[in-house]
KOLVODREN-658910 format. One record per residue (C-alpha): residue number from 1; residue in one letter; chain; z, y, x. Coordinates in Angstrom, 1 decimal. Layout:
// residues N
NODE   num   residuo   cadena       up    north     east
NODE   NUM         A        A        Z        Y        X
...
***
This chain:
// residues 328
NODE   num   residuo   cadena       up    north     east
NODE     1         K        A      0.0      0.0      0.0
NODE     2         M        A     -1.0      3.4      1.4
NODE     3         H        A      1.4      6.2      1.1
NODE     4         F        A      0.6      9.9      1.3
NODE     5         L        A      2.0     11.2      4.6
NODE     6         T        A      3.0     14.7      5.5
NODE     7         I        A      1.3     16.4      8.4
NODE     8         L        A      4.1     15.6     10.7
NODE     9         N        A      4.0     11.8      9.9
NODE    10         L        A      7.8     11.6     10.3
NODE    11         E        A      7.8      7.8     10.1
NODE    12         N        A      5.8      7.5     13.3
NODE    13         N        A      7.3      5.9     16.3
NODE    14         V        A      6.7      8.9     18.5
NODE    15         I        A      8.7     11.3     16.3
NODE    16         T        A     11.6      8.8     16.1
NODE    17         D        A     11.6      7.7     19.7
NODE    18         P        A     14.9      8.7     21.4
NODE    19         I        A     13.1      9.8     24.6
NODE    20         F        A     10.9     12.1     22.6
NODE    21         I        A     13.9     13.5     20.7
NODE    22         L        A     15.8     14.0     24.0
NODE    23         S        A     12.9     15.8     25.6
NODE    24         I        A     12.7     18.2     22.6
NODE    25         I        A     16.5     18.9     22.7
NODE    26         G        A     16.3     19.5     26.5
NODE    27         M        A     13.5     21.9     26.2
NODE    28         L        A     15.3     23.8     23.4
NODE    29         I        A     18.4     24.1     25.5
NODE    30         V        A     16.4     25.5     28.5
NODE    31         L        A     14.7     27.9     26.1
NODE    32         I        A     17.9     29.1     24.6
NODE    33         F        A     19.4     29.8     28.0
NODE    34         W        A     16.2     31.6     29.1
NODE    35         I        A     16.3     33.9     26.0
NODE    36         K        A     20.0     34.5     26.6
NODE    37         S        A     19.3     35.5     30.2
NODE    38         E        A     16.7     38.0     29.0
NODE    39         I        A     19.1     39.5     26.5
NODE    40         D        A     22.3     39.4     28.6
NODE    41         E        A     21.7     40.7     32.0
NODE    42         G        A     23.7     39.0     34.8
NODE    43         S        A     23.4     35.5     33.4
NODE    44         E        A     20.7     34.6     35.9
NODE    45         D        A     23.3     32.7     38.0
NODE    46         N        A     23.5     30.0     35.3
NODE    47         F        A     22.4     26.5     36.5
NODE    48         V        A     19.9     26.1     33.7
NODE    49         V        A     18.3     29.5     34.2
NODE    50         K        A     18.0     28.9     38.0
NODE    51         N        A     16.3     25.6     37.4
NODE    52         T        A     14.2     26.4     34.4
NODE    53         S        A     10.9     25.2     35.9
NODE    54         I        A     12.3     21.9     37.2
NODE    55         L        A     14.1     21.1     33.9
NODE    56         S        A     11.1     22.1     31.8
NODE    57         T        A      8.8     19.9     33.9
NODE    58         S        A     11.2     17.0     33.7
NODE    59         F        A     11.5     17.2     29.9
NODE    60         G        A      7.8     17.6     29.6
NODE    61         L        A      7.1     14.4     31.6
NODE    62         M        A      9.6     12.6     29.3
NODE    63         M        A      7.7     13.7     26.3
NODE    64         L        A      4.3     12.6     27.7
NODE    65         Y        A      5.9      9.2     28.6
NODE    66         S        A      7.1      8.8     25.1
NODE    67         I        A      3.7      9.7     23.7
NODE    68         F        A      1.9      7.2     26.0
NODE    69         I        A      4.1      4.2     25.3
NODE    70         N        A      4.0      4.8     21.6
NODE    71         A        A      0.2      5.4     21.4
NODE    72         G        A      0.8      9.0     20.4
NODE    73         D        A     -1.5     12.0     20.9
NODE    74         L        A     -1.2     15.1     23.0
NODE    75         S        A     -1.7     17.0     19.7
NODE    76         I        A      2.0     16.3     19.1
NODE    77         V        A      2.9     18.2     22.3
NODE    78         L        A      0.6     21.0     21.3
NODE    79         L        A      2.2     21.2     17.9
NODE    80         V        A      5.7     21.3     19.2
NODE    81         A        A      4.8     23.9     21.8
NODE    82         S        A      3.1     26.0     19.2
NODE    83         V        A      6.1     25.9     16.9
NODE    84         I        A      8.6     26.7     19.7
NODE    85         S        A      6.6     29.5     21.1
NODE    86         L        A      6.1     31.0     17.6
NODE    87         I        A      9.9     30.9     17.0
NODE    88         V        A     10.6     32.6     20.3
NODE    89         L        A      7.9     35.2     19.5
NODE    90         I        A      9.7     35.9     16.1
NODE    91         V        A     13.1     36.1     17.9
NODE    92         G        A     11.7     38.6     20.4
NODE    93         I        A     10.2     40.8     17.6
NODE    94         V        A     13.5     40.7     15.7
NODE    95         I        A     15.7     41.7     18.6
NODE    96         A        A     12.9     44.1     20.0
NODE    97         N        A     12.8     42.5     23.4
NODE    98         K        A      9.4     43.3     25.0
NODE    99         T        A      9.7     40.7     27.8
NODE   100         I        A     10.3     37.8     25.3
NODE   101         V        A      7.5     39.1     23.0
NODE   102         S        A      4.9     39.3     25.7
NODE   103         S        A      5.8     36.0     27.3
NODE   104         S        A      5.9     34.0     24.1
NODE   105         R        A      2.7     35.6     22.7
NODE   106         G        A      0.9     34.6     26.0
NODE   107         Y        A      1.9     31.0     25.3
NODE   108         F        A      1.6     30.8     21.5
NODE   109         I        A     -2.0     32.1     21.0
NODE   110         P        A     -3.8     29.8     23.5
NODE   111         I        A     -1.6     26.8     22.7
NODE   112         F        A     -2.1     27.2     19.0
NODE   113         L        A     -5.9     27.6     19.4
NODE   114         I        A     -6.1     24.5     21.5
NODE   115         F        A     -4.0     22.6     19.0
NODE   116         V        A     -6.3     23.5     16.1
NODE   117         L        A     -9.4     22.6     18.1
NODE   118         R        A     -8.2     19.3     19.5
NODE   119         T        A     -6.4     18.1     16.3
NODE   120         F        A     -8.9     19.1     13.5
NODE   121         M        A    -12.2     19.5     15.3
NODE   122         Y        A    -13.1     17.7     18.5
NODE   123         E        A    -11.2     15.8     21.2
NODE   124         P        A    -12.8     14.9     24.6
NODE   125         Y        A    -12.7     11.2     25.6
NODE   126         Q        A    -13.9      9.5     28.7
NODE   127         I        A    -15.3      5.9     28.5
NODE   128         P        A    -13.2      3.7     30.8
NODE   129         S        A    -15.4      0.6     30.9
NODE   130         G        A    -19.0     -0.6     30.4
NODE   131         S        A    -18.4     -2.3     27.1
NODE   132         M        A    -20.8      0.0     25.2
NODE   133         M        A    -23.8     -0.3     27.6
NODE   134         P        A    -26.6      0.4     27.6
NODE   135         G        A    -26.2      3.4     25.3
NODE   136         L        A    -22.9      4.6     26.6
NODE   137         K        A    -21.8      4.0     30.2
NODE   138         L        A    -18.6      4.0     32.3
NODE   139         G        A    -17.7      7.6     33.0
NODE   140         D        A    -19.4      9.2     30.0
NODE   141         F        A    -17.4     12.0     28.3
NODE   142         L        A    -17.7     12.0     24.6
NODE   143         L        A    -16.6     14.5     21.9
NODE   144         V        A    -14.7     12.7     19.2
NODE   145         D        A    -15.1     14.2     15.7
NODE   146         K        A    -11.5     14.4     14.6
NODE   147         N        A    -12.3     15.2     10.9
NODE   148         S        A    -14.8     12.4     10.4
NODE   149         Y        A    -12.2     10.0      9.0
NODE   150         G        A     -9.7     12.5      7.6
NODE   151         Y        A     -7.2     15.0      9.0
NODE   152         K        A     -4.0     13.9     10.8
NODE   153         I        A     -2.0     14.9     13.9
NODE   154         N        A     -1.0     11.7     15.5
NODE   155         R        A     -3.6      9.1     16.3
NODE   156         I        A     -1.9      6.2     14.5
NODE   157         A        A     -1.3      7.4     11.0
NODE   158         A        A     -3.0      7.5      7.6
NODE   159         P        A     -5.0     10.7      7.2
NODE   160         A        A     -3.1     13.3      5.1
NODE   161         I        A     -6.3     15.0      3.9
NODE   162         A        A     -9.9     13.9      3.3
NODE   163         K        A     -9.6     10.2      3.7
NODE   164         N        A    -13.1      9.3      4.7
NODE   165         D        A    -13.6      5.7      5.9
NODE   166         P        A    -15.5      4.4      8.9
NODE   167         D        A    -19.0      3.2      8.1
NODE   168         Y        A    -21.4      0.5      9.4
NODE   169         G        A    -22.8      1.3     12.8
NODE   170         D        A    -20.4      4.2     13.6
NODE   171         V        A    -19.3      4.5     17.2
NODE   172         V        A    -15.6      4.6     16.6
NODE   173         V        A    -12.6      5.6     18.8
NODE   174         F        A     -9.4      3.9     17.9
NODE   175         V        A     -6.1      2.6     19.3
NODE   176         P        A     -5.8     -1.2     19.3
NODE   177         Q        A     -2.6     -2.8     18.1
NODE   178         H        A     -1.8     -4.5     21.4
NODE   179         N        A     -2.5     -1.5     23.7
NODE   180         P        A     -1.8      2.2     23.5
NODE   181         V        A     -5.0      3.1     25.3
NODE   182         P        A     -7.9      4.3     23.1
NODE   183         Y        A    -11.0      2.1     22.8
NODE   184         V        A    -14.6      2.9     21.8
NODE   185         K        A    -16.7      0.3     20.0
NODE   186         R        A    -19.3     -0.1     17.3
NODE   187         L        A    -18.1     -0.7     13.7
NODE   188         I        A    -19.6     -4.0     12.5
NODE   189         G        A    -17.5     -5.1      9.5
NODE   190         K        A    -15.5     -3.5      6.7
NODE   191         P        A    -12.5     -4.8      4.7
NODE   192         G        A    -13.5     -8.0      2.8
NODE   193         D        A    -16.6     -8.7      4.9
NODE   194         K        A    -17.3    -12.1      6.3
NODE   195         V        A    -18.6    -11.6      9.9
NODE   196         R        A    -20.4    -14.6     11.4
NODE   197         L        A    -21.6    -15.0     15.0
NODE   198         I        A    -24.1    -17.7     15.8
NODE   199         N        A    -26.0    -17.7     19.1
NODE   200         K        A    -25.3    -14.0     19.6
NODE   201         Q        A    -26.8    -13.1     16.2
NODE   202         V        A    -24.3    -11.2     13.9
NODE   203         Y        A    -24.3    -11.9     10.2
NODE   204         I        A    -22.5     -9.8      7.6
NODE   205         N        A    -21.8    -11.6      4.3
NODE   206         G        A    -24.5    -14.1      5.1
NODE   207         K        A    -27.2    -11.6      6.0
NODE   208         P        A    -28.3    -11.1      9.6
NODE   209         I        A    -28.1     -7.7     11.2
NODE   210         I        A    -31.7     -6.7     11.9
NODE   211         K        A    -32.4     -7.5     15.6
NODE   212         T        A    -35.6     -6.6     17.5
NODE   213         F        A    -36.4     -7.6     21.0
NODE   214         Y        A    -36.9     -4.7     23.4
NODE   215         K        A    -37.1     -5.9     27.0
NODE   216         T        A    -35.8     -8.3     29.7
NODE   217         E        A    -34.7     -7.4     33.2
NODE   218         E        A    -33.0     -9.2     36.1
NODE   219         S        A    -29.8     -7.9     37.5
NODE   220         T        A    -26.7     -8.7     39.5
NODE   221         I        A    -23.2     -8.7     37.9
NODE   222         T        A    -19.7     -9.1     39.3
NODE   223         K        A    -17.7    -11.8     37.7
NODE   224         R        A    -14.0    -12.3     38.0
NODE   225         Y        A    -12.5    -15.8     38.2
NODE   226         R        A     -8.8    -16.9     38.0
NODE   227         D        A     -7.8    -20.1     39.7
NODE   228         L        A     -4.9    -22.4     38.7
NODE   229         S        A     -2.5    -20.5     40.8
NODE   230         G        A     -3.4    -17.3     38.9
NODE   231         K        A     -5.2    -15.7     41.8
NODE   232         I        A     -8.3    -13.6     40.8
NODE   233         T        A    -11.4    -13.6     42.9
NODE   234         T        A    -14.7    -11.8     42.4
NODE   235         R        A    -18.2    -13.1     42.9
NODE   236         E        A    -21.7    -11.7     42.6
NODE   237         K        A    -24.1    -13.5     40.2
NODE   238         D        A    -27.8    -13.0     39.5
NODE   239         V        A    -28.5    -12.9     35.8
NODE   240         V        A    -31.2    -12.2     33.3
NODE   241         I        A    -30.4     -9.6     30.7
NODE   242         D        A    -32.1     -9.3     27.3
NODE   243         F        A    -32.0     -6.0     25.4
NODE   244         Y        A    -32.3     -5.9     21.6
NODE   245         Y        A    -32.4     -3.1     19.1
NODE   246         E        A    -30.0     -3.6     16.2
NODE   247         E        A    -30.1     -1.7     12.9
NODE   248         H        A    -26.8     -1.5     11.1
NODE   249         G        A    -25.9      1.1      8.5
NODE   250         N        A    -27.7      4.4      9.3
NODE   251         F        A    -27.9      3.6     13.1
NODE   252         K        A    -30.4      1.9     15.4
NODE   253         Y        A    -29.0      1.2     18.8
NODE   254         L        A    -29.6     -1.0     21.9
NODE   255         T        A    -27.4     -4.1     22.6
NODE   256         R        A    -27.2     -5.9     25.9
NODE   257         N        A    -27.1     -9.7     26.1
NODE   258         I        A    -26.7    -11.7     29.3
NODE   259         R        A    -28.7    -14.9     29.1
NODE   260         D        A    -26.7    -18.1     29.3
NODE   261         E        A    -23.4    -16.2     29.4
NODE   262         N        A    -20.5    -16.3     26.9
NODE   263         I        A    -21.9    -19.3     25.1
NODE   264         Q        A    -19.6    -20.3     22.3
NODE   265         Y        A    -19.5    -22.3     19.1
NODE   266         P        A    -20.5    -20.5     15.8
NODE   267         S        A    -17.5    -18.3     14.7
NODE   268         E        A    -16.6    -16.6     11.4
NODE   269         W        A    -14.0    -14.0     10.6
NODE   270         E        A    -13.0    -12.6      7.2
NODE   271         V        A    -11.9     -9.0      7.6
NODE   272         P        A     -8.5     -8.5      5.8
NODE   273         P        A     -7.9     -5.5      3.5
NODE   274         G        A     -7.3     -2.2      5.2
NODE   275         H        A     -8.9     -3.5      8.5
NODE   276         Y        A    -12.2     -3.3     10.3
NODE   277         F        A    -14.3     -5.4     12.7
NODE   278         V        A    -15.6     -3.8     15.9
NODE   279         M        A    -17.8     -5.0     18.7
NODE   280         G        A    -19.1     -3.5     22.0
NODE   281         D        A    -22.9     -3.0     22.4
NODE   282         N        A    -22.5     -4.9     25.7
NODE   283         R        A    -22.0     -8.1     23.8
NODE   284         D        A    -21.1    -10.4     26.8
NODE   285         N        A    -18.7     -7.9     28.4
NODE   286         S        A    -16.6     -6.4     25.7
NODE   287         N        A    -13.0     -6.9     24.6
NODE   288         D        A    -13.4     -6.4     20.9
NODE   289         S        A    -12.7     -8.0     17.5
NODE   290         T        A    -14.2    -11.3     18.7
NODE   291         K        A    -11.5    -11.5     21.4
NODE   292         D        A     -8.1     -9.9     22.0
NODE   293         V        A     -8.6     -6.7     20.0
NODE   294         G        A     -8.7     -8.5     16.7
NODE   295         F        A     -9.0     -6.5     13.4
NODE   296         V        A     -8.4     -2.8     13.6
NODE   297         P        A     -6.1     -1.2     11.0
NODE   298         R        A     -7.6      1.8      9.1
NODE   299         E        A     -4.8      4.1     10.3
NODE   300         N        A     -5.6      3.3     14.0
NODE   301         F        A     -9.0      5.1     13.9
NODE   302         F        A     -8.8      8.7     15.1
NODE   303         G        A    -12.4      9.8     15.0
NODE   304         Q        A    -16.1      9.1     15.4
NODE   305         A        A    -17.8      9.6     18.8
NODE   306         S        A    -20.4     12.2     17.9
NODE   307         Y        A    -21.8     13.7     21.2
NODE   308         L        A    -22.1     12.8     24.9
NODE   309         F        A    -21.5     16.0     26.8
NODE   310         M        A    -21.1     14.9     30.5
NODE   311         T        A    -21.1     11.9     32.8
NODE   312         W        A    -18.7     11.6     35.7
NODE   313         E        A    -18.9      8.1     37.1
NODE   314         C        A    -16.3      8.3     39.9
NODE   315         W        A    -13.9     10.8     41.5
NODE   316         T        A    -16.2     11.3     44.5
NODE   317         C        A    -19.3     11.6     42.3
NODE   318         I        A    -20.9     14.8     41.1
NODE   319         P        A    -20.7     15.2     37.3
NODE   320         H        A    -24.1     15.5     35.6
NODE   321         F        A    -25.5     16.4     32.2
NODE   322         S        A    -28.7     14.4     32.2
NODE   323         R        A    -27.7     12.3     29.2
NODE   324         V        A    -26.3     15.0     27.0
NODE   325         G        A    -27.0     14.5     23.3
NODE   326         K        A    -26.0     13.1     19.9
NODE   327         I        A    -24.7      9.5     19.9
NODE   328         N        A    -26.5      6.8     17.9
***
């Protein structure tokens, strides 16, 4: 049963995490002592005031840690910072303190604008793997449309406004249930669908997804092997790769299949209510609903990948914009 949630999503793990709460309390204490020092001259010798930067940084790192382990979103930090800076601005106006007003205004305006942009419009996301090749590659920077599936602040939550649902063929960004790190995949199945996979052909409710051969090429891939002792080794392997166009929903996109790799028995999944089935376009090298990711709950989607705006493949590489454009 889906409940209407407030914009703060108070039942979320991030908001109720003791580490997050402690970080907020700590920042408020530091802020109160700073305001007091501005009002009451001579209080600069206070320990908190002397170590404002160190304490603020420490509490900020605690907040980021809490958000990471609970699959939260930096939008929560931006929201908290916006509210606190606004309160300080109001306090400065009420007590007519120019230093407090100018300092808090300098923080509030840019933080609030970034919060609105990131939470309700677009959020940048860098692809961490090659699971969406050939269309999207490792190092691609995407703009995730945050209002495509409804408005919410935290990544894992039911949308509070405009509850649009993901559709077939969408390139979706979501947080899997087993890992707080966002994934990007192709949406293949909706709630109630029966997804069948036979010899790398996908069927939805008994009907095959339209698949058209594009080309074949030879390549070399790096494979990882784990022996009985648990040691992992890597080995180069020459392979033949087949590329196919698939048409699903309103999208036509390229998929990548490694010949004679990932051979498996025919499999079928029935997507439960409120969940979705996702796959990578790089079909033989993707951790998706056919493997560990499993079904994705509706509330774990936080947007549709709409545009590719930059590619930065490694720290020592030069970013380039040769592949900028709308994502299919």
